Backbone atoms as SQL, in Angstrom:
CREATE TABLE atoms (id INTEGER PRIMARY KEY, chain TEXT, resi INTEGER, resn TEXT, atom TEXT, x REAL, y REAL, z REAL);
INSERT INTO atoms VALUES
  (1, 'A', 1, 'UNK', 'N', -13.264, -15.159, -10.752),
  (2, 'A', 1, 'UNK', 'CA', -13.286, -13.524, -10.995),
  (3, 'A', 1, 'UNK', 'C', -12.989, -13.405, -12.420),
  (4, 'A', 2, 'UNK', 'N', -14.158, -12.503, -13.148),
  (5, 'A', 2, 'UNK', 'CA', -14.116, -12.143, -14.347),
  (6, 'A', 2, 'UNK', 'C', -13.160, -11.489, -14.573),
  (7, 'A', 3, 'UNK', 'N', -12.521, -11.390, -15.785),
  (8, 'A', 3, 'UNK', 'CA', -11.215, -10.985, -16.677),
  (9, 'A', 3, 'UNK', 'C', -11.599, -9.281, -16.240),
  (10, 'A', 4, 'UNK', 'N', -10.262, -8.805, -15.649),
  (11, 'A', 4, 'UNK', 'CA', -10.268, -7.573, -15.508),
  (12, 'A', 4, 'UNK', 'C', -11.071, -6.703, -14.210),
  (13, 'A', 5, 'UNK', 'N', -11.978, -7.637, -13.580),
  (14, 'A', 5, 'UNK', 'CA', -12.812, -7.000, -12.565),
  (15, 'A', 5, 'UNK', 'C', -11.702, -7.015, -11.422),
  (16, 'A', 6, 'UNK', 'N', -10.564, -7.476, -11.158),
  (17, 'A', 6, 'UNK', 'CA', -10.121, -7.094, -9.915),
  (18, 'A', 6, 'UNK', 'C', -9.292, -5.607, -10.367),
  (19, 'A', 7, 'UNK', 'N', -8.676, -5.591, -11.551),
  (20, 'A', 7, 'UNK', 'CA', -8.103, -4.341, -11.884),
  (21, 'A', 7, 'UNK', 'C', -8.920, -2.884, -11.696),
  (22, 'A', 8, 'UNK', 'N', -10.286, -3.458, -11.896),
  (23, 'A', 8, 'UNK', 'CA', -11.455, -2.008, -11.974),
  (24, 'A', 8, 'UNK', 'C', -11.337, -1.555, -10.390),
  (25, 'A', 9, 'UNK', 'N', -11.018, -2.474, -9.508),
  (26, 'A', 9, 'UNK', 'CA', -11.147, -2.223, -7.996),
  (27, 'A', 9, 'UNK', 'C', -10.105, -1.429, -7.555),
  (28, 'A', 10, 'UNK', 'N', -8.944, -1.436, -8.464),
  (29, 'A', 10, 'UNK', 'CA', -7.702, -0.949, -7.942),
  (30, 'A', 10, 'UNK', 'C', -7.244, 0.455, -8.561),
  (31, 'A', 11, 'UNK', 'N', -6.127, 1.150, -8.035),
  (32, 'A', 11, 'UNK', 'CA', -6.266, 2.515, -8.498),
  (33, 'A', 11, 'UNK', 'C', -6.041, 2.665, -10.134),
  (34, 'A', 12, 'UNK', 'N', -6.348, 3.504, -10.663),
  (35, 'A', 12, 'UNK', 'CA', -6.013, 3.678, -12.137),
  (36, 'A', 12, 'UNK', 'C', -4.690, 3.479, -12.661),
  (37, 'A', 13, 'UNK', 'N', -3.860, 4.472, -11.908),
  (38, 'A', 13, 'UNK', 'CA', -2.608, 4.690, -12.443),
  (39, 'A', 13, 'UNK', 'C', -1.520, 3.463, -12.178),
  (40, 'A', 14, 'UNK', 'N', -2.148, 2.307, -11.653),
  (41, 'A', 14, 'UNK', 'CA', -1.391, 1.140, -11.678),
  (42, 'A', 14, 'UNK', 'C', -1.191, 0.347, -12.969),
  (43, 'A', 15, 'UNK', 'N', -2.166, 0.395, -13.630),
  (44, 'A', 15, 'UNK', 'CA', -2.322, -0.420, -14.947),
  (45, 'A', 15, 'UNK', 'C', -2.804, 0.603, -16.151),
  (46, 'A', 16, 'UNK', 'N', -2.181, 1.638, -16.207),
  (47, 'A', 16, 'UNK', 'CA', -2.566, 2.752, -17.106),
  (48, 'A', 16, 'UNK', 'C', -2.275, 1.957, -18.497),
  (49, 'A', 17, 'UNK', 'N', -1.165, 1.032, -18.470),
  (50, 'A', 17, 'UNK', 'CA', -0.355, 0.737, -19.578),
  (51, 'A', 17, 'UNK', 'C', -0.784, -0.604, -20.458),
  (52, 'A', 18, 'UNK', 'N', -2.073, -1.496, -19.439),
  (53, 'A', 18, 'UNK', 'CA', -2.830, -2.561, -19.969),
  (54, 'A', 18, 'UNK', 'C', -3.934, -2.639, -20.344),
  (55, 'A', 19, 'UNK', 'N', -4.461, -3.562, -21.134),
  (56, 'A', 19, 'UNK', 'CA', -6.227, -3.328, -21.273),
  (57, 'A', 19, 'UNK', 'C', -6.390, -4.328, -20.362),
  (58, 'A', 20, 'UNK', 'N', -7.462, -3.670, -19.145),
  (59, 'A', 20, 'UNK', 'CA', -7.776, -4.508, -17.970),
  (60, 'A', 20, 'UNK', 'C', -8.821, -5.649, -18.429),
  (61, 'A', 21, 'UNK', 'N', -8.949, -5.463, -19.604),
  (62, 'A', 21, 'UNK', 'CA', -10.273, -6.932, -20.069),
  (63, 'A', 21, 'UNK', 'C', -9.680, -7.802, -20.339),
  (64, 'A', 22, 'UNK', 'N', -7.992, -7.870, -20.620),
  (65, 'A', 22, 'UNK', 'CA', -7.324, -8.818, -21.120),
  (66, 'A', 22, 'UNK', 'C', -6.511, -9.587, -19.858),
  (67, 'A', 23, 'UNK', 'N', -6.746, -9.109, -18.749),
  (68, 'A', 23, 'UNK', 'CA', -5.843, -9.210, -17.555),
  (69, 'A', 23, 'UNK', 'C', -6.311, -10.715, -16.685),
  (70, 'A', 24, 'UNK', 'N', -5.886, -11.615, -16.417),
  (71, 'A', 24, 'UNK', 'CA', -6.656, -12.744, -15.728),
  (72, 'A', 24, 'UNK', 'C', -6.105, -12.528, -14.468),
  (73, 'A', 25, 'UNK', 'N', -6.915, -12.255, -13.291),
  (74, 'A', 25, 'UNK', 'CA', -6.484, -11.908, -11.742),
  (75, 'A', 25, 'UNK', 'C', -5.459, -13.353, -11.376),
  (76, 'A', 26, 'UNK', 'N', -5.853, -14.790, -11.736),
  (77, 'A', 26, 'UNK', 'CA', -5.201, -15.728, -11.302),
  (78, 'A', 26, 'UNK', 'C', -4.003, -15.998, -12.243),
  (79, 'A', 27, 'UNK', 'N', -4.051, -15.887, -13.536),
  (80, 'A', 27, 'UNK', 'CA', -3.107, -16.225, -14.447),
  (81, 'A', 27, 'UNK', 'C', -1.989, -15.209, -14.506),
  (82, 'A', 28, 'UNK', 'N', -2.277, -13.903, -14.242),
  (83, 'A', 28, 'UNK', 'CA', -1.288, -13.124, -14.040),
  (84, 'A', 28, 'UNK', 'C', -0.812, -12.306, -12.912),
  (85, 'A', 29, 'UNK', 'N', -0.987, -13.166, -11.849),
  (86, 'A', 29, 'UNK', 'CA', -0.932, -12.916, -10.470),
  (87, 'A', 29, 'UNK', 'C', 0.630, -12.238, -10.175),
  (88, 'A', 30, 'UNK', 'N', 1.488, -12.849, -11.132),
  (89, 'A', 30, 'UNK', 'CA', 3.306, -12.896, -11.068),
  (90, 'A', 30, 'UNK', 'C', 3.096, -11.226, -11.310),
  (91, 'A', 31, 'UNK', 'N', 2.211, -10.740, -12.217),
  (92, 'A', 31, 'UNK', 'CA', 2.396, -9.289, -12.787),
  (93, 'A', 31, 'UNK', 'C', 1.738, -8.209, -12.003),
  (94, 'A', 32, 'UNK', 'N', 0.257, -8.784, -11.542),
  (95, 'A', 32, 'UNK', 'CA', -0.519, -7.729, -10.678),
  (96, 'A', 32, 'UNK', 'C', 0.258, -7.443, -9.406),
  (97, 'A', 33, 'UNK', 'N', 0.779, -8.709, -8.627),
  (98, 'A', 33, 'UNK', 'CA', 1.010, -8.504, -7.224),
  (99, 'A', 33, 'UNK', 'C', 2.404, -7.554, -6.938),
  (100, 'A', 34, 'UNK', 'N', 3.305, -8.037, -7.697),
  (101, 'A', 34, 'UNK', 'CA', 4.448, -6.998, -7.597),
  (102, 'A', 34, 'UNK', 'C', 4.412, -5.233, -8.026),
  (103, 'A', 35, 'UNK', 'N', 3.625, -5.130, -8.944),
  (104, 'A', 35, 'UNK', 'CA', 2.937, -3.842, -9.504),
  (105, 'A', 35, 'UNK', 'C', 2.218, -3.049, -8.259),
  (106, 'A', 36, 'UNK', 'N', 1.277, -4.074, -7.752),
  (107, 'A', 36, 'UNK', 'CA', 0.598, -3.425, -6.783),
  (108, 'A', 36, 'UNK', 'C', 1.144, -3.107, -5.425),
  (109, 'A', 37, 'UNK', 'N', 2.051, -4.114, -4.963),
  (110, 'A', 37, 'UNK', 'CA', 2.567, -3.876, -3.661),
  (111, 'A', 37, 'UNK', 'C', 4.032, -2.628, -3.845),
  (112, 'A', 38, 'UNK', 'N', 4.384, -2.309, -5.298),
  (113, 'A', 38, 'UNK', 'CA', 5.568, -1.421, -5.296),
  (114, 'A', 38, 'UNK', 'C', 4.780, -0.422, -5.591),
  (115, 'A', 39, 'UNK', 'N', 3.540, -0.032, -6.054),
  (116, 'A', 39, 'UNK', 'CA', 3.419, 1.497, -6.700),
  (117, 'A', 39, 'UNK', 'C', 1.788, 1.584, -6.151),
  (118, 'A', 40, 'UNK', 'N', 1.254, 0.558, -5.155),
  (119, 'A', 40, 'UNK', 'CA', -0.191, 1.047, -4.955),
  (120, 'A', 40, 'UNK', 'C', -0.446, 1.566, -3.724),
  (121, 'A', 41, 'UNK', 'N', -1.810, 2.020, -3.339),
  (122, 'A', 41, 'UNK', 'CA', -1.978, 2.880, -2.139),
  (123, 'A', 41, 'UNK', 'C', -2.200, 1.426, -1.125),
  (124, 'A', 42, 'UNK', 'N', -2.455, 1.937, -0.051),
  (125, 'A', 42, 'UNK', 'CA', -2.915, 1.148, 1.078),
  (126, 'A', 42, 'UNK', 'C', -4.271, 0.424, 1.060),
  (127, 'A', 43, 'UNK', 'N', -5.034, 0.644, 0.383),
  (128, 'A', 43, 'UNK', 'CA', -6.269, 0.162, 0.197),
  (129, 'A', 43, 'UNK', 'C', -6.064, -0.652, -1.119),
  (130, 'A', 44, 'UNK', 'N', -4.971, -0.482, -2.177),
  (131, 'A', 44, 'UNK', 'CA', -4.793, -1.633, -3.167),
  (132, 'A', 44, 'UNK', 'C', -4.089, -2.775, -2.579),
  (133, 'A', 45, 'UNK', 'N', -2.872, -2.448, -1.801),
  (134, 'A', 45, 'UNK', 'CA', -2.436, -3.477, -1.189),
  (135, 'A', 45, 'UNK', 'C', -3.369, -4.554, -0.231),
  (136, 'A', 46, 'UNK', 'N', -4.200, -3.774, 0.266),
  (137, 'A', 46, 'UNK', 'CA', -5.156, -4.580, 1.169),
  (138, 'A', 46, 'UNK', 'C', -6.305, -5.151, 0.112),
  (139, 'A', 47, 'UNK', 'N', -6.656, -4.882, -0.895),
  (140, 'A', 47, 'UNK', 'CA', -7.370, -5.403, -1.849),
  (141, 'A', 47, 'UNK', 'C', -6.819, -6.711, -2.434),
  (142, 'A', 48, 'UNK', 'N', -5.340, -6.612, -2.590),
  (143, 'A', 48, 'UNK', 'CA', -4.347, -7.549, -3.259),
  (144, 'A', 48, 'UNK', 'C', -4.426, -8.789, -2.268),
  (145, 'A', 49, 'UNK', 'N', -3.938, -8.415, -0.904),
  (146, 'A', 49, 'UNK', 'CA', -3.835, -9.304, 0.377),
  (147, 'A', 49, 'UNK', 'C', -5.285, -9.930, 0.548),
  (148, 'A', 50, 'UNK', 'N', -6.423, -9.596, 0.354),
  (149, 'A', 50, 'UNK', 'CA', -7.727, -9.916, 0.327),
  (150, 'A', 50, 'UNK', 'C', -7.982, -11.052, -0.588),
  (151, 'A', 51, 'UNK', 'N', -7.371, -10.694, -2.109),
  (152, 'A', 51, 'UNK', 'CA', -7.657, -11.268, -3.392),
  (153, 'A', 51, 'UNK', 'C', -6.872, -12.958, -2.991),
  (154, 'A', 52, 'UNK', 'N', -5.588, -12.668, -2.888),
  (155, 'A', 52, 'UNK', 'CA', -4.825, -13.584, -2.877),
  (156, 'A', 52, 'UNK', 'C', -4.535, -14.387, -1.735),
  (157, 'A', 53, 'UNK', 'N', -4.485, -13.695, -0.368),
  (158, 'A', 53, 'UNK', 'CA', -4.014, -14.155, 0.765),
  (159, 'A', 53, 'UNK', 'C', -2.347, -13.957, 0.903),
  (160, 'A', 54, 'UNK', 'N', -2.193, -13.913, 2.001),
  (161, 'A', 54, 'UNK', 'CA', -0.728, -14.026, 2.732),
  (162, 'A', 54, 'UNK', 'C', 0.551, -14.957, 1.891),
  (163, 'A', 55, 'UNK', 'N', -0.048, -16.466, 1.784),
  (164, 'A', 55, 'UNK', 'CA', 0.690, -17.145, 0.961),
  (165, 'A', 55, 'UNK', 'C', 0.997, -16.946, -0.434),
  (166, 'A', 56, 'UNK', 'N', 0.218, -16.545, -1.196),
  (167, 'A', 56, 'UNK', 'CA', 0.647, -16.328, -2.459),
  (168, 'A', 56, 'UNK', 'C', 1.165, -15.193, -2.419),
  (169, 'A', 57, 'UNK', 'N', 0.815, -14.042, -1.952),
  (170, 'A', 57, 'UNK', 'CA', 1.731, -12.540, -2.066),
  (171, 'A', 57, 'UNK', 'C', 2.923, -12.978, -1.713),
  (172, 'A', 58, 'UNK', 'N', 3.380, -13.850, -0.557),
  (173, 'A', 58, 'UNK', 'CA', 4.723, -14.141, -0.369),
  (174, 'A', 58, 'UNK', 'C', 5.656, -14.772, -1.310),
  (175, 'A', 59, 'UNK', 'N', 4.898, -15.714, -1.521),
  (176, 'A', 59, 'UNK', 'CA', 5.276, -16.703, -3.061),
  (177, 'A', 59, 'UNK', 'C', 5.803, -15.719, -4.388),
  (178, 'A', 60, 'UNK', 'N', 4.811, -15.133, -4.329),
  (179, 'A', 60, 'UNK', 'CA', 5.006, -14.099, -5.639),
  (180, 'A', 60, 'UNK', 'C', 6.059, -13.294, -5.402),
  (181, 'A', 61, 'UNK', 'N', 5.923, -12.458, -4.261),
  (182, 'A', 61, 'UNK', 'CA', 7.274, -11.530, -3.903),
  (183, 'A', 61, 'UNK', 'C', 8.501, -11.836, -4.030),
  (184, 'A', 62, 'UNK', 'N', 8.517, -13.480, -3.458),
  (185, 'A', 62, 'UNK', 'CA', 10.074, -13.799, -3.233),
  (186, 'A', 62, 'UNK', 'C', 10.414, -14.091, -4.692),
  (187, 'A', 63, 'UNK', 'N', 9.522, -14.491, -5.697),
  (188, 'A', 63, 'UNK', 'CA', 10.248, -14.824, -6.641),
  (189, 'A', 63, 'UNK', 'C', 10.110, -13.966, -8.130),
  (190, 'A', 64, 'UNK', 'N', 9.580, -12.474, -7.462),
  (191, 'A', 64, 'UNK', 'CA', 9.382, -11.669, -8.369),
  (192, 'A', 64, 'UNK', 'C', 11.029, -11.088, -8.918),
  (193, 'A', 65, 'UNK', 'N', 11.155, -10.928, -10.322),
  (194, 'A', 65, 'UNK', 'CA', 12.171, -10.299, -10.853),
  (195, 'A', 65, 'UNK', 'C', 12.851, -9.112, -10.238),
  (196, 'A', 66, 'UNK', 'N', 11.878, -8.224, -10.241),
  (197, 'A', 66, 'UNK', 'CA', 12.375, -6.941, -9.785),
  (198, 'A', 66, 'UNK', 'C', 11.172, -6.371, -8.615),
  (199, 'A', 67, 'UNK', 'N', 11.619, -5.520, -7.898),
  (200, 'A', 67, 'UNK', 'CA', 11.101, -4.815, -6.812),
  (201, 'A', 67, 'UNK', 'C', 11.521, -3.647, -6.378),
  (202, 'A', 68, 'UNK', 'N', 10.935, -2.692, -5.633),
  (203, 'A', 68, 'UNK', 'CA', 11.557, -1.450, -5.212),
  (204, 'A', 68, 'UNK', 'C', 12.235, -1.823, -3.867),
  (205, 'A', 69, 'UNK', 'N', 13.205, -1.246, -3.421),
  (206, 'A', 69, 'UNK', 'CA', 13.928, -1.588, -2.322),
  (207, 'A', 69, 'UNK', 'C', 12.811, -1.653, -1.174),
  (208, 'A', 70, 'UNK', 'N', 12.212, -0.302, -1.291),
  (209, 'A', 70, 'UNK', 'CA', 11.450, -0.106, 0.240),
  (210, 'A', 70, 'UNK', 'C', 10.232, -1.619, 0.070),
  (211, 'A', 71, 'UNK', 'N', 9.896, -1.884, -0.924),
  (212, 'A', 71, 'UNK', 'CA', 8.894, -3.185, -0.971),
  (213, 'A', 71, 'UNK', 'C', 9.724, -4.372, -0.415),
  (214, 'A', 72, 'UNK', 'N', 10.809, -4.564, -0.840),
  (215, 'A', 72, 'UNK', 'CA', 11.449, -5.754, -0.310),
  (216, 'A', 72, 'UNK', 'C', 11.746, -5.551, 1.219),
  (217, 'A', 73, 'UNK', 'N', 12.217, -4.430, 1.868),
  (218, 'A', 73, 'UNK', 'CA', 12.386, -4.686, 3.236),
  (219, 'A', 73, 'UNK', 'C', 11.376, -4.523, 3.911),
  (220, 'A', 74, 'UNK', 'N', 10.290, -3.888, 3.549),
  (221, 'A', 74, 'UNK', 'CA', 8.896, -3.858, 4.128),
  (222, 'A', 74, 'UNK', 'C', 8.514, -5.610, 4.112),
  (223, 'A', 75, 'UNK', 'N', 8.502, -5.970, 3.038),
  (224, 'A', 75, 'UNK', 'CA', 7.686, -7.433, 3.171),
  (225, 'A', 75, 'UNK', 'C', 8.796, -8.413, 3.817),
  (226, 'A', 76, 'UNK', 'N', 9.977, -8.323, 3.784),
  (227, 'A', 76, 'UNK', 'CA', 11.067, -9.187, 4.370),
  (228, 'A', 76, 'UNK', 'C', 10.457, -9.069, 5.817),
  (229, 'A', 77, 'UNK', 'N', 10.458, -7.610, 6.316),
  (230, 'A', 77, 'UNK', 'CA', 9.897, -7.686, 7.912),
  (231, 'A', 77, 'UNK', 'C', 8.266, -8.230, 8.067),
  (232, 'A', 78, 'UNK', 'N', 7.457, -7.927, 7.205),
  (233, 'A', 78, 'UNK', 'CA', 6.180, -8.241, 7.164),
  (234, 'A', 78, 'UNK', 'C', 6.153, -10.251, 7.636),
  (235, 'A', 79, 'UNK', 'N', 7.149, -10.503, 6.456),
  (236, 'A', 79, 'UNK', 'CA', 6.886, -11.979, 6.659),
  (237, 'A', 79, 'UNK', 'C', 8.316, -12.613, 7.607),
  (238, 'A', 80, 'UNK', 'N', 8.987, -11.841, 8.284),
  (239, 'A', 80, 'UNK', 'CA', 9.971, -12.247, 9.034),
  (240, 'A', 80, 'UNK', 'C', 11.145, -12.853, 8.123),
  (241, 'A', 81, 'UNK', 'N', 11.405, -12.453, 7.051),
  (242, 'A', 81, 'UNK', 'CA', 12.517, -12.906, 6.328),
  (243, 'A', 81, 'UNK', 'C', 13.620, -11.887, 6.285),
  (244, 'A', 82, 'UNK', 'N', 15.032, -12.576, 5.596),
  (245, 'A', 82, 'UNK', 'CA', 15.952, -11.597, 5.345),
  (246, 'A', 82, 'UNK', 'C', 15.823, -11.078, 3.841),
  (247, 'A', 83, 'UNK', 'N', 16.176, -9.831, 3.637),
  (248, 'A', 83, 'UNK', 'CA', 15.913, -9.382, 2.357),
  (249, 'A', 83, 'UNK', 'C', 16.474, -10.287, 1.231),
  (250, 'A', 84, 'UNK', 'N', 17.872, -11.052, 1.376),
  (251, 'A', 84, 'UNK', 'CA', 18.472, -11.764, 0.555),
  (252, 'A', 84, 'UNK', 'C', 17.555, -13.186, 0.063),
  (253, 'A', 85, 'UNK', 'N', 16.495, -13.266, 0.772),
  (254, 'A', 85, 'UNK', 'CA', 15.259, -14.564, 0.355),
  (255, 'A', 85, 'UNK', 'C', 14.682, -14.054, -0.920),
  (256, 'A', 86, 'UNK', 'N', 14.630, -12.549, -1.211),
  (257, 'A', 86, 'UNK', 'CA', 14.141, -11.993, -2.391),
  (258, 'A', 86, 'UNK', 'C', 14.804, -12.113, -3.656),
  (259, 'A', 87, 'UNK', 'N', 14.221, -12.822, -4.476),
  (260, 'A', 87, 'UNK', 'CA', 15.208, -12.892, -5.906),
  (261, 'A', 87, 'UNK', 'C', 15.653, -11.425, -6.314),
  (262, 'A', 88, 'UNK', 'N', 14.481, -10.819, -6.381),
  (263, 'A', 88, 'UNK', 'CA', 14.864, -8.901, -6.621),
  (264, 'A', 88, 'UNK', 'C', 15.996, -8.652, -5.888),
  (265, 'A', 89, 'UNK', 'N', 15.999, -8.806, -4.732),
  (266, 'A', 89, 'UNK', 'CA', 17.348, -8.326, -3.869),
  (267, 'A', 89, 'UNK', 'C', 18.595, -8.971, -4.379),
  (268, 'A', 90, 'UNK', 'N', 18.178, -10.076, -4.654),
  (269, 'A', 90, 'UNK', 'CA', 19.977, -11.079, -4.692),
  (270, 'A', 90, 'UNK', 'C', 20.185, -10.452, -6.217),
  (271, 'A', 91, 'UNK', 'N', 19.010, -10.206, -7.062),
  (272, 'A', 91, 'UNK', 'CA', 19.470, -9.779, -8.622),
  (273, 'A', 91, 'UNK', 'C', 20.303, -8.274, -8.689),
  (274, 'A', 92, 'UNK', 'N', 19.587, -7.506, -7.593),
  (275, 'A', 92, 'UNK', 'CA', 20.083, -6.047, -8.001),
  (276, 'A', 92, 'UNK', 'C', 21.406, -6.173, -7.098),
  (277, 'A', 93, 'UNK', 'N', 21.810, -7.122, -5.984),
  (278, 'A', 93, 'UNK', 'CA', 23.133, -7.215, -5.489),
  (279, 'A', 93, 'UNK', 'C', 24.108, -7.706, -6.465),
  (280, 'A', 94, 'UNK', 'N', 23.639, -8.358, -7.419),
  (281, 'A', 94, 'UNK', 'CA', 24.607, -9.002, -8.200),
  (282, 'A', 94, 'UNK', 'C', 25.096, -7.918, -9.460),
  (283, 'A', 95, 'UNK', 'N', 23.994, -7.349, -9.571),
  (284, 'A', 95, 'UNK', 'CA', 24.338, -6.391, -10.823),
  (285, 'A', 95, 'UNK', 'C', 24.930, -4.947, -10.240),
  (286, 'A', 96, 'UNK', 'N', 24.765, -4.882, -8.742),
  (287, 'A', 96, 'UNK', 'CA', 25.377, -3.824, -8.132),
  (288, 'A', 96, 'UNK', 'C', 24.669, -2.628, -8.324),
  (289, 'A', 97, 'UNK', 'N', 23.266, -2.634, -8.386),
  (290, 'A', 97, 'UNK', 'CA', 22.361, -1.406, -8.604),
  (291, 'A', 97, 'UNK', 'C', 22.137, -0.622, -7.311),
  (292, 'A', 98, 'UNK', 'N', 22.309, -1.409, -6.338),
  (293, 'A', 98, 'UNK', 'CA', 22.150, -1.088, -4.880),
  (294, 'A', 98, 'UNK', 'C', 23.644, -0.902, -3.997),
  (295, 'A', 99, 'UNK', 'N', 23.860, 0.165, -3.663),
  (296, 'A', 99, 'UNK', 'CA', 25.227, 0.058, -3.042),
  (297, 'A', 99, 'UNK', 'C', 25.220, -0.029, -1.498),
  (298, 'A', 100, 'UNK', 'N', 23.970, -0.366, -1.044),
  (299, 'A', 100, 'UNK', 'CA', 24.064, -0.710, 0.554),
  (300, 'A', 100, 'UNK', 'C', 23.165, -1.741, 0.930);
């Protein structure tokens, strides 16, 4: 896929702060996937799912340094995992940013 092509198909508010022409869908998937899963619309999420597949989405989300709590719980349910499997969940627990 051509640089920036994937970002052109997603909601504009997701990547307002980057030059889409410099973003490579494969090289920067660790940046793209968490942002879309945290802030994207249903169609954005579906586009990412179609682009990368379940295994890649799962791997990236498990290793993402930060995710919204709702994203963690949604995908923990989706992949039948405990929230503790997500790096972002463990990090938030250690930092005490979530109280429950």
